[in-house]
GUTOR-711438 format. One line per 4 residues: number of its first residue (from 1); their letters; for each residue x, y, z of C-alpha. Coordinates in nm, 3 decimals. Example, Ala and Ser with C-alpha at 12.3 -4.5 7.8 and 13.67 -1.06 7.14 Angstrom:
# GUTOR-711438
1	AS	1.230 -0.450 0.780; 1.367 -0.106 0.714
***
This chain:
# GUTOR-711438
1	MPNP	8.485 -3.372 12.463; 8.391 -3.312 12.099; 8.386 -3.600 11.857; 8.691 -3.641 11.632
5	VRGR	8.672 -3.476 11.295; 8.548 -3.695 11.014; 8.898 -3.751 10.879; 9.006 -3.921 11.202
9	RAPV	8.714 -4.160 11.228; 8.876 -4.432 11.017; 9.196 -4.446 11.228; 8.990 -4.454 11.549
13	LAVC	8.784 -4.743 11.410; 9.105 -4.921 11.309; 9.256 -4.888 11.657; 8.939 -5.013 11.826
17	CLSV	8.919 -5.306 11.584; 9.283 -5.392 11.649; 9.208 -5.420 12.020; 8.916 -5.658 11.964
21	LLVS	9.134 -5.858 11.723; 9.391 -5.888 12.002; 9.134 -6.025 12.249; 8.932 -6.242 12.008
25	LDVT	9.229 -6.397 11.832; 9.358 -6.513 12.169; 9.040 -6.717 12.223; 9.037 -6.906 11.892
29	ILNV	9.412 -6.967 11.885; 9.410 -7.094 12.243; 9.130 -7.343 12.178; 9.330 -7.509 11.900
33	ALPS	9.630 -7.529 12.136; 9.437 -7.701 12.421; 9.536 -8.064 12.346; 9.902 -7.964 12.310
37	MQRS	9.884 -7.772 12.638; 9.722 -8.072 12.806; 10.008 -8.300 12.703; 10.281 -8.049 12.788
41	LHSS	10.148 -7.947 13.130; 9.985 -8.285 13.216; 9.654 -8.107 13.268; 9.311 -8.259 13.325
45	VSGL	8.998 -8.156 13.132; 8.894 -7.940 13.427; 9.240 -7.781 13.419; 9.181 -7.688 13.054
49	QWTL	8.842 -7.546 13.149; 9.004 -7.331 13.418; 9.265 -7.208 13.171; 8.977 -7.061 12.969
53	DAYT	8.738 -6.973 13.252; 8.992 -6.798 13.475; 9.014 -6.545 13.195; 8.642 -6.512 13.130
57	IVLA	8.538 -6.497 13.497; 8.781 -6.216 13.579; 8.691 -6.041 13.255; 8.317 -6.061 13.326
61	SLLP	8.365 -5.944 13.684; 8.571 -5.638 13.594; 8.403 -5.521 13.273; 8.139 -5.302 13.445
65	LAGA	8.405 -5.145 13.666; 8.629 -5.080 13.363; 8.345 -4.923 13.164; 8.239 -4.695 13.448
69	TADR	8.598 -4.602 13.533; 8.669 -4.516 13.170; 8.361 -4.293 13.159; 8.492 -4.117 13.469
73	VGRR	8.871 -4.085 13.432; 8.911 -4.101 13.054; 8.852 -4.371 12.796; 9.187 -4.344 12.618
77	RVFQ	9.378 -4.360 12.947; 9.201 -4.678 13.061; 9.230 -4.827 12.712; 9.608 -4.778 12.712
81	LGLV	9.644 -4.933 13.056; 9.445 -5.232 12.936; 9.677 -5.279 12.639; 9.982 -5.275 12.868
85	LFTG	9.835 -5.536 13.107; 9.706 -5.762 12.830; 10.037 -5.756 12.645; 10.237 -5.818 12.962
89	GSAL	10.003 -6.096 13.071; 10.045 -6.265 12.733; 10.422 -6.262 12.772; 10.388 -6.419 13.117
93	CSLA	10.151 -6.689 12.985; 10.413 -6.795 12.732; 10.652 -6.866 13.023; 10.408 -7.057 13.249
97	PTTS	10.571 -7.376 13.390; 10.248 -7.538 13.517; 9.873 -7.521 13.466; 9.834 -7.331 13.793
101	WLVA	10.079 -7.063 13.682; 9.910 -7.042 13.343; 9.573 -6.987 13.511; 9.728 -6.715 13.728
105	FRTV	9.884 -6.535 13.431; 9.557 -6.562 13.239; 9.396 -6.354 13.513; 9.653 -6.079 13.443
109	QAVG	9.550 -6.093 13.078; 9.186 -6.071 13.185; 9.240 -5.757 13.394; 9.384 -5.590 13.086
113	GSML	9.119 -5.735 12.855; 8.842 -5.592 13.075; 8.969 -5.244 12.981; 8.969 -5.307 12.606
117	TPVA	8.639 -5.432 12.464; 8.384 -5.210 12.648; 8.608 -4.904 12.637; 8.676 -4.946 12.265
121	MAIL	8.302 -4.976 12.205; 8.237 -4.661 12.410; 8.497 -4.480 12.199; 8.320 -4.597 11.883
125	VNTF	7.977 -4.492 12.010; 8.104 -4.143 12.088; 8.285 -4.122 11.753; 8.007 -4.253 11.524
129	TAPR	7.698 -4.067 11.645; 7.465 -4.115 11.344; 7.263 -4.438 11.378; 7.339 -4.566 11.027
133	ERAR	7.712 -4.490 11.056; 7.721 -4.646 11.400; 7.553 -4.964 11.274; 7.805 -4.992 10.991
137	AIGV	8.099 -4.931 11.226; 7.965 -5.203 11.455; 7.937 -5.429 11.150; 8.307 -5.372 11.080
141	WGAV	8.376 -5.443 11.448; 8.186 -5.772 11.415; 8.379 -5.855 11.098; 8.703 -5.823 11.292
145	VGLS	8.570 -6.076 11.543; 8.494 -6.298 11.245; 8.842 -6.236 11.104; 8.992 -6.355 11.432
149	MAAG	8.784 -6.672 11.406; 8.890 -6.724 11.046; 9.259 -6.663 11.113; 9.273 -6.805 11.466
153	PVLG	9.228 -7.179 11.406; 9.463 -7.192 11.106; 9.720 -6.956 11.255; 9.700 -7.144 11.585
157	GVLV	9.756 -7.473 11.406; 10.064 -7.338 11.228; 10.209 -7.193 11.548; 10.140 -7.501 11.762
161	ESAG	10.292 -7.742 11.509; 10.593 -7.525 11.426; 10.682 -7.361 11.760; 10.464 -7.520 12.030
165	WRSV	10.162 -7.395 12.222; 10.355 -7.116 12.396; 10.391 -6.935 12.064; 10.018 -6.856 12.057
169	FWLN	10.081 -6.603 12.334; 10.387 -6.451 12.166; 10.168 -6.317 11.887; 9.991 -6.080 12.128
173	VPTG	10.307 -5.891 12.219; 10.384 -5.711 11.888; 10.011 -5.663 11.824; 9.968 -5.500 12.165
177	VAAL	10.267 -5.273 12.114; 10.133 -5.162 11.775; 9.790 -5.089 11.925; 9.953 -4.880 12.200
181	ALTA	10.139 -4.667 11.946; 9.831 -4.613 11.729; 9.619 -4.522 12.031; 9.865 -4.249 12.131
185	LFVP	9.858 -4.110 11.776; 9.490 -4.121 11.680; 9.248 -4.183 11.968; 9.120 -3.866 12.138
189	ESRA	9.047 -3.859 12.509; 8.680 -3.861 12.609; 8.480 -3.911 12.925; 8.124 -3.887 13.050
193	PTAR	8.017 -3.538 13.170; 7.911 -3.676 13.508; 8.143 -3.909 13.701; 8.008 -4.231 13.850
197	RADP	8.109 -4.343 14.197; 8.288 -4.671 14.262; 8.082 -4.968 14.386; 8.324 -5.202 14.571
201	VGQL	8.047 -5.402 14.741; 7.869 -5.470 14.412; 8.202 -5.558 14.251; 8.282 -5.811 14.525
205	LLIV	7.936 -5.969 14.508; 7.967 -6.010 14.131; 8.309 -6.176 14.158; 8.182 -6.415 14.428
209	LLGT	7.872 -6.499 14.225; 8.056 -6.581 13.903; 8.352 -6.754 14.067; 8.156 -6.990 14.293
213	LTYA	7.895 -7.076 14.030; 8.158 -7.157 13.767; 8.365 -7.360 14.014; 8.061 -7.570 14.102
217	IIEA	7.973 -7.641 13.738; 8.330 -7.730 13.637; 8.419 -7.947 13.937; 8.081 -8.115 13.998
221	PGEG	8.128 -8.393 13.736; 8.438 -8.510 13.923; 8.333 -8.448 14.283; 7.957 -8.504 14.252
225	WTAP	7.677 -8.249 14.283; 7.616 -8.346 14.647; 7.980 -8.306 14.753; 8.013 -8.049 15.035
229	PIVA	8.238 -7.807 14.838; 7.997 -7.807 14.544; 7.689 -7.755 14.762; 7.869 -7.478 14.953
233	CLMV	7.964 -7.300 14.630; 7.609 -7.318 14.498; 7.474 -7.179 14.825; 7.729 -6.896 14.824
237	AAGA	7.644 -6.814 14.461; 7.272 -6.804 14.542; 7.339 -6.582 14.843; 7.555 -6.346 14.638
241	LAAF	7.283 -6.316 14.372; 7.014 -6.260 14.637; 7.222 -5.979 14.789; 7.345 -5.827 14.461
245	VPYE	7.010 -5.741 14.302; 6.849 -5.548 14.590; 7.179 -5.379 14.677; 7.223 -5.250 14.321
249	NRRA	6.861 -5.135 14.312; 6.918 -4.919 14.620; 7.229 -4.746 14.489; 7.208 -4.415 14.307
253	EPLI	7.513 -4.512 14.098; 7.523 -4.892 14.081; 7.789 -5.110 13.927; 7.529 -5.251 13.685
257	EPRL	7.248 -5.005 13.616; 6.912 -5.179 13.683; 6.722 -4.925 13.473; 6.900 -5.056 13.162
261	FRSA	6.694 -5.374 13.194; 6.363 -5.187 13.176; 6.421 -5.190 12.801; 6.298 -5.519 12.657
265	PFSG	6.544 -5.505 12.364; 6.835 -5.438 12.600; 6.735 -5.726 12.829; 6.686 -5.947 12.526
269	ATAT	7.025 -5.848 12.386; 7.190 -5.927 12.719; 7.029 -6.271 12.741; 7.104 -6.337 12.374
273	AVLA	7.470 -6.253 12.431; 7.489 -6.503 12.720; 7.332 -6.776 12.506; 7.523 -6.707 12.184
277	FGAL	7.865 -6.679 12.346; 7.792 -6.978 12.567; 7.722 -7.174 12.251; 8.039 -7.039 12.086
281	SGFL	8.273 -7.120 12.373; 8.121 -7.466 12.414; 8.139 -7.524 12.039; 8.510 -7.439 12.022
285	FTNT	8.598 -7.636 12.337; 8.405 -7.944 12.225; 8.524 -7.953 11.867; 8.893 -7.882 11.917
289	LYLQ	8.909 -8.175 12.160; 8.688 -8.395 11.941; 8.883 -8.333 11.621; 9.223 -8.391 11.781
293	RVVG	9.152 -8.656 12.048; 8.875 -8.859 11.878; 8.917 -8.805 11.504; 9.297 -8.785 11.538
297	LSAM	9.362 -8.466 11.343; 9.665 -8.243 11.397; 9.633 -7.887 11.523; 9.662 -7.767 11.163
301	GTGL	9.399 -8.015 11.046; 9.168 -7.899 11.323; 9.208 -7.537 11.215; 9.132 -7.623 10.854
305	HLLP	8.819 -7.819 10.951; 8.693 -7.523 11.155; 8.754 -7.284 10.865; 8.394 -7.296 10.725
309	MAVL	8.266 -7.173 11.062; 8.534 -6.907 11.077; 8.486 -6.780 10.720; 8.110 -6.733 10.764
313	SLVC	8.175 -6.562 11.098; 8.386 -6.319 10.895; 8.148 -6.271 10.602; 7.817 -6.236 10.787
317	PPLS	7.880 -5.954 11.042; 7.905 -5.668 10.786; 7.585 -5.791 10.623; 7.424 -5.819 10.965
321	GRIV	7.531 -5.461 11.048; 7.377 -5.331 10.726; 7.050 -5.513 10.792; 7.041 -5.377 11.147
325	GSRG	7.101 -5.024 11.015; 6.823 -5.046 10.756; 6.571 -5.300 10.890; 6.643 -5.337 11.261
329	PRIP	6.777 -5.630 11.466; 6.495 -5.885 11.427; 6.601 -6.049 11.097; 6.969 -6.097 11.197
333	LMLA	6.866 -6.239 11.535; 6.626 -6.487 11.377; 6.890 -6.596 11.124; 7.139 -6.633 11.408
337	GAGI	6.911 -6.853 11.614; 6.812 -7.070 11.317; 7.175 -7.125 11.216; 7.288 -7.229 11.565
341	VASG	6.988 -7.463 11.609; 7.053 -7.632 11.274; 7.421 -7.673 11.357; 7.346 -7.825 11.698
345	VLGV	7.094 -8.077 11.567; 7.319 -8.185 11.279; 7.620 -8.199 11.512; 7.445 -8.456 11.733
349	AVTR	7.427 -8.699 11.441; 7.758 -8.620 11.270; 7.994 -8.636 11.569; 7.871 -8.968 11.710
353	SAHP	8.135 -9.136 11.495; 8.514 -9.123 11.522; 8.517 -9.122 11.140; 8.263 -8.857 11.043
357	SDIL	8.195 -8.739 10.690; 8.410 -8.434 10.620; 8.133 -8.281 10.410; 7.878 -8.312 10.690
361	LYVT	8.130 -8.170 10.938; 8.190 -7.871 10.710; 7.815 -7.814 10.676; 7.770 -7.836 11.054
365	YALF	8.048 -7.588 11.119; 7.931 -7.357 10.840; 7.580 -7.343 10.989; 7.724 -7.246 11.326
369	GLGF	7.939 -6.978 11.164; 7.633 -6.843 10.982; 7.437 -6.822 11.304; 7.712 -6.668 11.512
373	GFVN	7.808 -6.429 11.234; 7.465 -6.266 11.243; 7.432 -6.233 11.620; 7.698 -5.985 11.731
377	APIT	7.589 -5.670 11.544; 7.226 -5.669 11.671; 7.342 -5.746 12.027; 7.589 -5.458 12.033
381	YTAV	7.370 -5.209 11.848; 7.065 -5.278 12.065; 7.267 -5.256 12.384; 7.413 -4.911 12.318
385	SGMP	7.181 -4.734 12.074; 6.891 -4.688 12.315; 7.099 -4.515 12.581; 7.244 -4.162 12.600
389	SAQA	7.612 -4.126 12.508; 7.704 -4.048 12.869; 7.608 -4.406 12.957; 7.791 -4.561 12.660
393	GVAA	8.070 -4.712 12.869; 7.832 -4.867 13.123; 7.590 -5.001 12.860; 7.875 -5.143 12.649
397	AVAA	8.030 -5.295 12.961; 7.704 -5.470 13.055; 7.677 -5.606 12.700; 8.040 -5.722 12.708
401	TSRQ	7.993 -5.871 13.057; 7.701 -6.078 12.931; 7.923 -6.217 12.654; 8.191 -6.320 12.902
405	IGSS	7.938 -6.469 13.144; 7.805 -6.672 12.854; 8.156 -6.782 12.759; 8.244 -6.894 13.112
409	LGIA	7.915 -7.079 13.161; 7.937 -7.235 12.815; 8.284 -7.373 12.886; 8.172 -7.492 13.229
413	VIGA	7.841 -7.653 13.127; 7.933 -7.792 12.785; 8.283 -7.880 12.906; 8.125 -8.078 13.190
417	AVAA	7.927 -8.276 12.933; 8.246 -8.344 12.736; 8.430 -8.451 13.051; 8.147 -8.694 13.128
421	GARP	8.171 -8.844 12.778; 7.831 -8.706 12.675; 7.924 -8.541 12.346; 7.568 -8.552 12.202
425	TAWW	7.448 -8.370 12.514; 7.697 -8.092 12.441; 7.550 -8.049 12.094; 7.193 -8.051 12.227
429	IIAG	7.289 -7.771 12.466; 7.424 -7.572 12.170; 7.100 -7.632 11.980; 6.900 -7.521 12.284
433	CGAA	7.098 -7.197 12.302; 7.016 -7.133 11.938; 6.645 -7.198 11.994; 6.643 -6.949 12.282
437	VLVL	6.818 -6.687 12.063; 6.551 -6.739 11.796; 6.269 -6.689 12.046; 6.428 -6.387 12.211
441	GTVT	6.501 -6.227 11.876; 6.136 -6.260 11.780; 5.992 -6.140 12.110; 6.224 -5.851 12.200
445	SGRR	6.261 -5.676 11.863; 5.903 -5.587 11.773; 5.731 -5.247 11.778; 5.623 -5.276 12.139
449	ANAE	5.975 -5.364 12.251; 6.120 -5.070 12.057; 5.873 -4.839 12.225; 5.996 -4.967 12.562
453	RVAA	6.353 -4.896 12.451; 6.261 -4.535 12.375; 6.089 -4.507 12.712; 6.399 -4.639 12.885
457	HDGF	6.609 -4.383 12.699; 6.374 -4.106 12.805; 6.393 -4.228 13.165; 6.770 -4.197 13.155
461	CVRS	6.752 -3.849 13.009; 6.508 -3.734 13.277; 6.721 -3.867 13.559; 7.046 -3.744 13.405
465	TPGR	6.960 -3.377 13.435; 7.206 -3.163 13.631; 6.964 -3.110 13.916; 6.926 -3.484 13.968
469	AGRG	7.293 -3.550 13.915; 7.372 -3.316 14.198; 7.174 -3.541 14.429; 7.367 -3.852 14.326
473	AAG	7.159 -3.991 14.040; 7.343 -4.192 13.785; 7.487 -3.966 13.517
***
């Protein structure tokens, strides 16, 4: 399908950004509502973790399938279905009578969400084909994520205090309906020229891997790492991983394309996404509970204290996108890693007290917002810019999957530290994630790594020729 004419690019970008606002706003609003949900539903800390991780696990498991399906059957069609499921799932979440029902309805949301982020990014990649324009569009995309962080805590605080925690899900319904209408009006249909086959075995192995690993991490602090269910889950997760990698390598059209990882920048971007979003999810989980349960703030007060982080997460992505477009991803990645490290180290000292200095808290949160604000544009740009447009959905889905894997593991690992009463440990984990981002950004964004990215692109182009495609090579 041809790209939309230039006059329709702005509406397409707006629709795609509205979808990511829908998904991202749900995360930040929900974190502020956690203590209220805990009191209303009589939930444990692990129950709160499952409320968040049920969403991220299902999302991470289905993102590659959604991206490949959208490339095959039509991106607009899958995008619209995702909006319907996400909006309907949000309405069901607002009616949940127990934690178990809430977790179940969150999985419905996740099925819909899996069809939004990677598909919207594939639509953007096929709409903005010039590298500089694409980088700027991705910067706007990142700014919307920042906007959700800026608006989410405050808006969540207002909703929770005025109408209760269920109201945070009501907001998704009119937003989803508006996105559906705009998609029908402005988004053109597009698909990859060569259809990819389904990979049910790979899909099942991925779900088993993520589900059992996350269960073990969340439940181990209560049951013990040597408890039979925990040991069994870890063994199943290891077996699923051991089977998944060679199985995907043998397939002509795998669920997750192994050749993507021959590119050092792509592999680095994937690992960086896991680390950065693990730090983000752990940061939000830790601090919303700390500010409300330890410091004694209201939901509104919590949102206002998190505002420095949110504002910088809004301001920095467009700047990051411009730097990526003109100078490459190294500088934003190094700034991202340095900001998250500084926030983690300062957070260890500041949050030891139940009466912390507000100024030091604001500085800590601002440093995290600075770091996270610079990380998203280079991750997304690196993940999709080195691959041919026919693979845009798959590459974007892998990048989005890595974010969700990071989120689920961050909630599980850092949440386990919080549940055990080891709040400084949670901050040290965040600092460690930032240090790893700093190292990866330095190592995987140099000239040699960029040459490997070009080689990986050329490898795709060679194997994507019609003669090869006829023999089952990935298109």
